PASEMAR-317718 format. One record per residue: residue number from 1; chain; x, y, z of N, C-alpha, C, O in turn. Coordinates in pm, 1 decimal, decimal comma. Each point is the difference from the previous one (the first is absolute). Layout:
BEGIN
nr_kette_n.u_n.v_n.w_ca.u_ca.v_ca.w_c.u_c.v_c.w_o.u_o.v_o.w
NUM_A_X_Y_Z_X_Y_Z_X_Y_Z_X_Y_Z .
...
END
This chain:
BEGIN
nr_kette_n.u_n.v_n.w_ca.u_ca.v_ca.w_c.u_c.v_c.w_o.u_o.v_o.w
1_A_10474,7_10637,3_11860,3_-21,2_130,7_58,4_-147,7_29,3_8,8_-44,9_65,8_93,9 .
2_A_-32,3_-114,3_-191,7_-143,9_14,2_6,6_-51,8_139,4_-27,2_-107,9_35,3_47,7 .
3_A_181,2_45,3_-123,0_-48,9_133,7_-29,8_-105,7_-6,0_-108,4_-0,2_-91,4_-82,5 .
4_A_-87,3_186,2_82,5_-110,2_5,2_-95,2_41,9_78,1_-123,6_31,5_118,5_11,0 .
5_A_-30,0_-182,4_-130,9_40,9_71,6_-120,7_-88,2_120,8_-30,3_42,6_88,9_-73,8 .
6_A_-162,4_-82,9_127,4_-87,8_113,7_-22,8_19,8_111,6_100,3_-79,6_93,7_5,0 .
7_A_184,6_-102,4_74,8_27,0_98,4_105,0_12,8_140,7_-58,3_51,1_18,0_-110,6 .
8_A_-97,0_79,3_184,7_9,1_138,6_-46,0_99,8_79,9_82,7_-9,7_122,4_9,3 .
9_A_107,5_-193,6_51,8_102,5_69,2_78,3_76,0_97,5_-89,0_20,8_-26,0_-118,5 .
10_A_20,1_137,4_176,0_71,9_100,7_-76,9_121,0_49,9_78,2_-1,9_10,0_122,7 .
11_A_104,8_20,2_-196,4_118,7_62,2_57,0_32,9_115,9_-90,8_35,1_-20,4_-116,2 .
12_A_-45,6_140,9_166,4_13,5_117,2_-86,2_140,1_17,4_-57,7_16,2_67,6_-101,6 .
13_A_85,2_-127,0_164,0_135,4_18,2_-51,5_51,0_-122,3_-75,6_119,9_-10,8_-25,3 .
14_A_-207,9_-80,6_-10,7_39,1_-117,2_-79,2_23,9_41,5_-144,8_-72,3_82,7_-55,6 .
15_A_175,9_-142,4_-4,2_35,9_32,9_-137,2_5,2_-125,8_-85,8_44,1_-105,9_44,7 .
16_A_-89,6_119,9_-167,6_14,2_-103,0_-102,4_98,3_57,3_-101,8_-22,2_108,3_-54,2 .
17_A_130,7_-181,2_28,5_102,1_44,5_-94,5_-7,1_-88,3_-124,0_-6,2_-122,4_12,2 .
18_A_7,0_181,1_-129,4_-4,1_-76,5_-124,5_110,7_49,0_-92,1_17,9_120,2_-19,1 .
19_A_56,4_-215,5_-37,9_103,8_30,8_-97,7_-67,4_26,9_-134,2_-65,1_-88,4_-55,8 .
20_A_80,3_208,6_4,5_-65,6_35,3_-126,6_93,5_-8,3_-119,6_-43,8_19,3_-113,4 .
21_A_171,2_-47,6_136,0_92,9_-15,9_-110,8_-22,1_-134,8_-70,0_24,5_-13,1_-119,9 .
22_A_-70,1_-84,9_194,5_-29,0_-131,5_-57,4_-115,2_12,1_-99,7_-85,0_88,0_13,8 .
23_A_81,9_-176,8_-115,4_-100,2_12,2_-106,8_-145,2_10,7_47,7_-77,0_77,3_-57,0 .
24_A_38,1_-152,3_159,6_-139,5_3,1_45,8_-18,7_81,3_127,8_-108,1_-0,2_59,0 .
25_A_213,6_69,6_-16,4_-3,6_71,1_126,6_-103,3_110,2_8,8_-73,6_7,5_98,3 .
26_A_66,5_77,7_-198,3_-96,5_109,5_3,9_-143,2_-53,9_-3,3_-88,6_53,7_66,5 .
27_A_66,7_-160,0_-144,1_-132,8_-61,1_-5,8_-37,4_-60,3_135,5_-115,2_9,1_42,5 .
28_A_213,0_-71,1_25,6_-24,8_-53,1_134,8_-31,6_114,5_95,7_-92,6_-10,4_80,4 .
29_A_168,5_119,0_-88,1_-25,7_115,3_87,4_-141,4_53,7_-22,4_-70,0_32,5_96,0 .
30_A_28,4_-23,3_-220,6_-136,3_46,6_-30,1_-104,3_-96,3_56,0_-103,8_42,8_50,5 .
31_A_131,8_-174,1_-59,5_-93,5_-99,5_53,2_-7,1_4,7_152,9_-102,7_-34,9_58,2 .
32_A_211,8_78,1_7,4_3,7_6,3_146,1_-55,7_131,2_55,2_-26,7_9,0_119,8 .
33_A_8,8_91,7_-203,0_-45,1_131,5_47,3_-133,4_-5,9_74,5_-10,5_60,9_106,5 .
34_A_-92,4_-130,9_-156,8_-126,0_-4,8_76,0_16,0_-67,5_136,5_-61,4_43,4_97,6 .
35_A_142,9_-148,7_-89,7_22,2_-67,9_128,2_73,0_91,6_97,0_-33,7_5,7_118,2 .
36_A_134,0_66,0_-168,6_73,6_92,4_86,2_-94,3_104,2_59,9_8,5_31,6_118,7 .
37_A_-97,7_21,0_-201,0_-96,5_99,3_49,0_-95,7_-63,2_101,3_-26,7_57,7_105,4 .
38_A_-24,0_-175,1_-137,9_-95,3_-68,9_89,6_62,0_-29,2_136,1_-66,4_13,0_102,9 .
39_A_194,0_-52,6_-102,0_66,6_-40,8_123,4_77,6_113,0_66,7_69,9_-22,3_98,8 .
40_A_-82,1_142,9_-152,1_70,0_118,1_53,9_151,1_-18,2_2,0_67,1_42,9_93,8 .
41_A_-14,3_-106,0_-196,8_144,9_-15,2_-16,7_47,3_99,9_-104,4_-75,9_39,4_-88,5 .
42_A_199,8_0,5_99,2_60,1_86,4_-100,3_63,5_-88,0_-107,1_80,3_-87,6_31,9 .
43_A_-114,8_109,6_-157,0_58,5_-73,1_-111,6_114,4_83,1_-56,1_-20,2_113,1_-44,3 .
44_A_140,5_-169,7_46,5_118,4_70,4_-48,9_59,1_-76,0_-117,8_19,4_-121,4_6,2 .
45_A_8,9_194,1_-112,8_62,5_-58,4_-119,2_148,8_30,3_3,7_40,6_113,5_25,1 .
46_A_41,2_-216,5_-50,6_144,8_15,0_-2,8_52,5_-45,6_-135,2_-53,1_-93,8_-59,5 .
47_A_157,0_160,0_11,3_61,8_-38,0_-126,2_56,9_-141,1_6,8_-3,8_-72,8_-99,2 .
48_A_56,3_33,3_214,4_58,6_-133,7_11,5_5,6_-40,0_147,3_40,8_79,3_84,9 .
49_A_-81,3_-200,8_-55,7_12,5_-54,3_135,3_112,1_-103,5_7,0_17,9_-65,4_102,7 .
50_A_57,9_50,5_-212,4_114,0_-91,9_-2,0_-41,2_-145,0_-17,0_-118,5_-32,8_-5,6 .
51_A_219,7_-53,7_-2,5_-25,8_-143,5_-11,8_-77,9_-36,4_-124,6_-101,8_-68,7_7,6 .
52_A_148,4_113,5_-120,2_-77,5_-11,0_-123,9_-13,1_-141,7_-54,1_-60,8_-19,7_-105,2 .
53_A_116,3_-79,2_174,2_-22,0_-137,4_-45,0_-144,3_-42,5_22,4_-47,6_-92,9_-65,2 .
54_A_-22,8_159,4_156,3_-143,7_-24,1_23,2_-71,9_132,0_-25,7_-42,6_68,5_93,0 .
55_A_30,3_-34,8_-219,0_-52,0_130,3_-41,9_-141,9_25,2_49,3_-74,1_-91,6_36,0 .
56_A_40,5_218,2_-36,2_-126,0_53,5_50,0_-13,8_-34,9_148,1_-65,6_-96,8_38,5 .
57_A_129,6_178,9_40,7_2,0_-16,6_145,7_-95,1_98,4_67,2_-29,9_107,7_-51,6 .
58_A_-15,5_-149,5_167,8_-80,1_87,3_85,6_35,2_-33,6_143,8_34,7_-113,8_31,7 .
59_A_-43,9_212,4_54,1_24,2_-22,9_141,8_-101,5_78,7_80,8_-62,3_94,2_-49,0 .
60_A_47,4_-135,5_174,3_-85,7_73,3_93,4_81,0_24,7_127,0_79,9_-84,0_41,2 .
61_A_-101,2_198,8_19,5_75,4_36,5_119,7_-76,3_103,5_80,7_-79,5_77,4_-53,3 .
62_A_106,0_-78,1_183,2_-53,0_100,8_92,3_85,3_-4,5_125,8_52,8_-105,7_34,4 .
63_A_-38,4_216,9_34,1_77,9_1,2_124,0_-54,0_-101,1_100,9_-121,0_-11,5_19,9 .
64_A_213,3_-61,6_43,6_-38,6_-94,5_104,2_-60,2_-129,4_-50,3_-50,5_-79,2_79,5 .
65_A_54,7_55,5_-210,2_-60,6_-120,7_-56,9_99,8_-70,8_-90,1_89,6_63,0_-56,2 .
66_A_-105,2_-193,2_42,7_79,1_-75,6_-95,6_-34,5_47,9_-139,4_-117,0_20,2_-32,3 .
67_A_219,6_-1,9_-50,9_-19,6_36,5_-139,9_14,0_-123,7_-86,9_61,2_-98,7_40,7 .
68_A_-117,7_104,3_-160,1_-1,7_-115,5_-90,4_37,0_44,0_-140,3_-35,2_110,0_-42,7 .
69_A_107,5_-197,5_-30,2_39,7_26,4_-138,0_-45,6_-117,4_-87,6_21,6_-116,7_32,8 .
70_A_-84,4_151,0_-143,5_-47,3_-98,5_-97,1_62,7_30,4_-135,2_28,9_115,6_-30,9 .
71_A_-7,9_-219,2_-49,8_55,4_18,7_-133,4_-63,3_-96,2_-98,1_-65,7_-96,5_39,2 .
72_A_85,9_123,5_-166,9_-61,5_-82,8_-102,8_-149,4_24,5_-8,6_-75,7_-89,0_-38,7 .
73_A_32,6_209,8_74,9_-142,6_32,5_2,9_-49,5_44,6_-137,3_77,5_40,6_-86,6 .
74_A_-207,2_-49,7_70,3_-65,9_53,5_-118,9_-126,9_69,7_48,2_-38,8_-16,5_115,6 .
75_A_-25,8_93,3_-201,3_-125,0_64,3_40,2_-106,0_-100,9_46,0_-88,7_34,6_78,1 .
76_A_97,6_-159,0_-126,2_-94,9_-104,2_42,3_16,1_-36,3_147,9_-88,6_-62,6_58,0 .
77_A_201,2_101,4_3,4_24,3_-27,7_142,1_-53,5_109,2_92,0_12,3_-11,5_121,9 .
78_A_-70,7_115,9_-177,1_-45,1_113,9_82,2_-101,4_-41,8_106,0_8,1_46,9_113,5 .
79_A_-102,4_-132,9_-146,9_-101,0_-42,1_98,4_64,3_-80,5_112,9_-32,6_20,5_117,0 .
80_A_124,0_-112,4_-151,3_68,0_-79,7_102,7_88,1_89,1_87,4_6,5_-18,7_121,5 .
81_A_60,8_114,9_-182,8_83,7_92,6_76,2_-86,3_85,1_93,6_40,2_28,3_112,9 .
82_A_-156,5_11,6_-158,6_-93,7_74,9_84,0_-45,4_-85,2_117,8_-7,6_49,1_112,7 .
83_A_-22,9_-177,1_-137,9_-37,9_-91,1_109,0_112,6_-12,2_102,0_-24,6_0,7_120,6 .
84_A_149,2_-12,0_-169,6_113,7_-8,6_91,2_11,1_127,0_83,7_24,0_-7,3_120,5 .
85_A_-40,9_121,6_-182,3_11,1_126,6_73,0_-107,8_8,8_107,7_26,3_51,7_108,5 .
86_A_-145,6_-100,5_-135,9_-105,1_-2,9_103,1_43,7_-86,2_118,9_-18,2_39,3_115,2 .
87_A_75,6_-156,2_-143,1_49,1_-87,5_107,6_111,3_69,8_77,6_3,9_-4,9_123,0 .
88_A_86,3_69,8_-196,1_112,6_70,7_60,6_-49,7_112,0_91,1_51,8_17,3_110,4 .
89_A_-150,8_58,3_-155,0_-56,0_107,4_81,6_-69,9_-53,7_124,2_1,2_64,1_105,0 .
90_A_-62,1_-181,9_-117,1_-73,3_-58,6_112,9_94,2_-60,1_104,5_-36,4_-10,1_117,1 .
91_A_156,2_-29,7_-158,1_96,3_-59,3_92,8_61,6_110,5_85,2_43,5_101,5_-54,4 .
92_A_-38,8_-118,3_185,5_49,5_107,1_87,6_139,9_50,5_-35,6_28,1_118,9_14,7 .
93_A_59,6_-207,7_-61,2_137,1_38,8_-31,4_32,3_-13,5_-148,3_114,4_20,6_-40,5 .
94_A_-213,6_-55,0_-40,5_21,4_-14,7_-143,2_55,0_-135,5_-40,9_33,1_-19,6_-116,9 .
95_A_-22,5_-74,1_209,6_50,8_-132,8_-31,8_-116,5_-87,7_-43,8_-91,7_-25,1_78,3 .
96_A_94,5_-21,5_-202,5_-105,5_-84,3_-56,6_57,6_-139,6_-17,6_97,1_-18,8_-73,3 .
97_A_-156,5_-78,7_140,2_50,3_-137,1_-6,9_-17,3_-59,1_-139,4_-90,9_37,9_-73,8 .
98_A_179,0_-131,1_38,6_1,0_-59,2_-133,6_-136,1_-58,2_-39,4_-46,4_21,4_-112,1 .
99_A_-17,2_-94,3_203,0_-127,9_-63,3_-32,6_-112,6_100,5_-24,1_-102,0_-34,6_-59,5 .
100_A_119,7_157,5_105,0_-103,6_102,6_-16,9_19,0_82,6_-127,4_-90,5_73,0_-40,4 .
101_A_206,9_-84,0_-22,5_29,3_81,6_-118,3_-76,6_-50,3_-121,8_-21,5_-120,4_-13,4 .
102_A_-19,9_210,3_-75,3_-69,5_-42,6_-121,3_86,4_-97,1_-81,2_117,3_28,2_-24,3 .
103_A_-173,3_-141,1_-17,7_77,5_-99,6_-75,2_66,7_57,4_-124,9_109,6_-43,0_-36,3 .
104_A_-172,6_137,3_-28,6_53,5_59,5_-122,4_133,5_70,8_23,8_78,0_19,0_-93,4 .
105_A_-51,8_19,8_218,6_123,9_72,9_31,2_107,6_-87,5_63,8_111,1_47,7_23,2 .
106_A_-140,9_-173,9_5,7_94,6_-85,6_72,0_137,9_-3,6_-66,0_101,6_10,0_68,8 .
107_A_-97,3_-24,0_-201,2_129,7_-9,0_-67,8_52,8_136,5_-44,3_102,7_8,0_-67,4 .
108_A_-172,1_98,3_104,9_41,4_135,1_-39,1_54,5_80,4_117,7_45,0_113,4_-16,6 .
109_A_-49,4_-172,6_134,1_54,7_66,1_118,4_152,0_-7,7_-5,0_56,7_-109,1_-6,6 .
110_A_8,9_223,9_9,8_145,9_5,1_-3,0_59,7_11,6_139,3_113,7_-41,3_22,4 .
111_A_-189,0_96,7_70,6_51,6_11,4_135,6_-81,0_95,3_84,5_-86,5_72,5_-49,0 .
112_A_116,9_-74,7_176,7_-61,6_93,7_93,8_112,0_72,4_72,3_108,4_-54,7_20,6 .
113_A_-135,9_176,9_17,1_97,8_83,7_68,9_-51,5_29,1_140,1_-117,5_32,4_17,2 .
114_A_204,3_-43,6_83,4_-44,4_26,4_136,9_-31,5_148,0_19,7_48,7_85,9_-73,6 .
115_A_-130,5_-58,3_173,7_-27,4_140,6_31,9_130,1_72,0_34,3_97,6_-62,6_41,3 .
116_A_-97,2_192,2_-58,4_118,2_79,4_34,7_36,8_-23,7_145,2_-87,3_-21,6_84,2 .
117_A_215,4_25,6_-55,1_49,4_-26,9_135,7_-57,6_95,8_102,1_-9,8_-34,2_117,8 .
118_A_-28,2_153,1_-160,3_-52,4_98,2_94,0_-146,9_-22,5_32,3_-55,4_67,1_87,2 .
119_A_-8,9_-162,0_-157,4_-141,4_-24,1_27,1_-14,5_-92,8_119,9_96,6_-62,1_44,3 .
120_A_-216,7_53,8_6,3_-25,4_-84,6_116,1_-49,0_-138,4_-39,7_-31,5_-80,5_87,7 .
121_A_24,0_50,0_-217,5_-48,3_-130,7_-44,7_95,6_-109,4_46,1_121,2_20,6_6,0 .
122_A_-175,8_-134,9_25,9_78,4_-112,6_47,6_16,5_-103,6_-110,3_-84,3_-11,4_-88,9 .
123_A_194,0_-64,3_95,5_19,6_-110,8_-92,7_-101,5_-108,5_33,4_-41,5_-12,0_115,3 .
124_A_0,6_-67,7_-214,9_-93,9_-108,1_26,4_59,1_-101,2_96,9_122,1_-6,2_14,8 .
125_A_-206,6_-74,5_52,6_51,2_-99,9_93,8_103,1_-89,6_-68,9_-20,3_-43,3_-113,4 .
126_A_130,0_16,2_182,4_104,0_-86,2_-53,2_97,9_70,3_-92,1_95,0_-62,3_-47,3 .
127_A_-115,7_189,7_20,9_90,0_73,4_-88,1_57,1_117,8_77,4_-74,2_81,9_54,3 .
128_A_205,7_-74,0_-49,7_63,6_111,7_68,7_-5,6_123,3_-88,2_18,6_-7,7_-121,5 .
129_A_-43,9_118,9_182,9_-1,4_126,2_-73,3_143,2_35,2_-36,1_85,7_7,0_88,1 .
130_A_-57,9_15,7_-217,9_137,4_34,3_-38,0_43,2_131,9_61,6_-77,4_95,4_8,2 .
131_A_202,9_-92,3_35,0_54,5_122,8_55,8_85,9_64,8_-106,3_92,7_-62,4_-51,5 .
132_A_-122,1_186,0_18,3_80,4_66,3_-102,4_141,0_26,3_51,0_20,5_29,8_117,7 .
133_A_75,4_-41,3_-207,3_139,0_29,3_34,3_26,1_145,8_-30,8_-30,2_47,6_-109,5 .
134_A_85,4_22,0_204,3_36,7_139,2_-20,8_138,3_4,3_-62,3_94,7_-58,4_52,6 .
135_A_-84,0_126,5_-162,9_129,3_16,8_-66,5_41,6_145,0_19,2_-70,7_92,7_-39,6 .
136_A_186,1_-75,5_100,7_51,3_134,1_26,0_88,6_45,2_-116,2_55,1_-82,0_-73,5 .
137_A_-43,2_209,5_59,1_81,2_56,7_-107,2_140,6_-59,3_3,2_65,7_-4,0_104,0 .
138_A_-21,9_-41,8_-220,6_133,6_-59,8_-9,5_0,1_-150,5_15,6_99,5_-64,2_-33,7 .
139_A_-208,8_4,3_84,2_-7,9_-144,6_15,1_-59,5_-62,9_-125,3_-67,8_66,3_-78,4 .
140_A_93,8_-192,4_61,5_-65,8_-75,6_-107,2_-84,4_-108,7_65,1_21,9_-37,2_115,3 .
141_A_-117,1_-12,1_-190,2_-88,6_-103,6_54,4_66,6_-131,5_8,8_-61,3_-97,4_43,7 .
END
């Protein structure tokens, strides 16, 4: 992708979510606070983000952009997570290619979430944009 890790791109509605119920969660949130302020992201603390087999989770999301979930984090990962967020902000749709991601986070990535169906973001080349299924009252999935 060739994005510059020193990019100063900003998205005012970008959010960083941190699970604070996990043992190191609040410490990670505190370590991420300066980056959130620098990058104009909102830092949100949640009691639980689920999937506790990979404790201390964090995610990033914004309308019209791919969202990302990481797990097994510690406060020592704050700098790498900040670098990833810079890459994510610099990418037009929030899609950060594997080779561009900080090595420290490679085994901590749990998944990415597509932009909301109502956004205008496009799926990456070769990937079809998932179509949400509408479930009507009384139907089951």
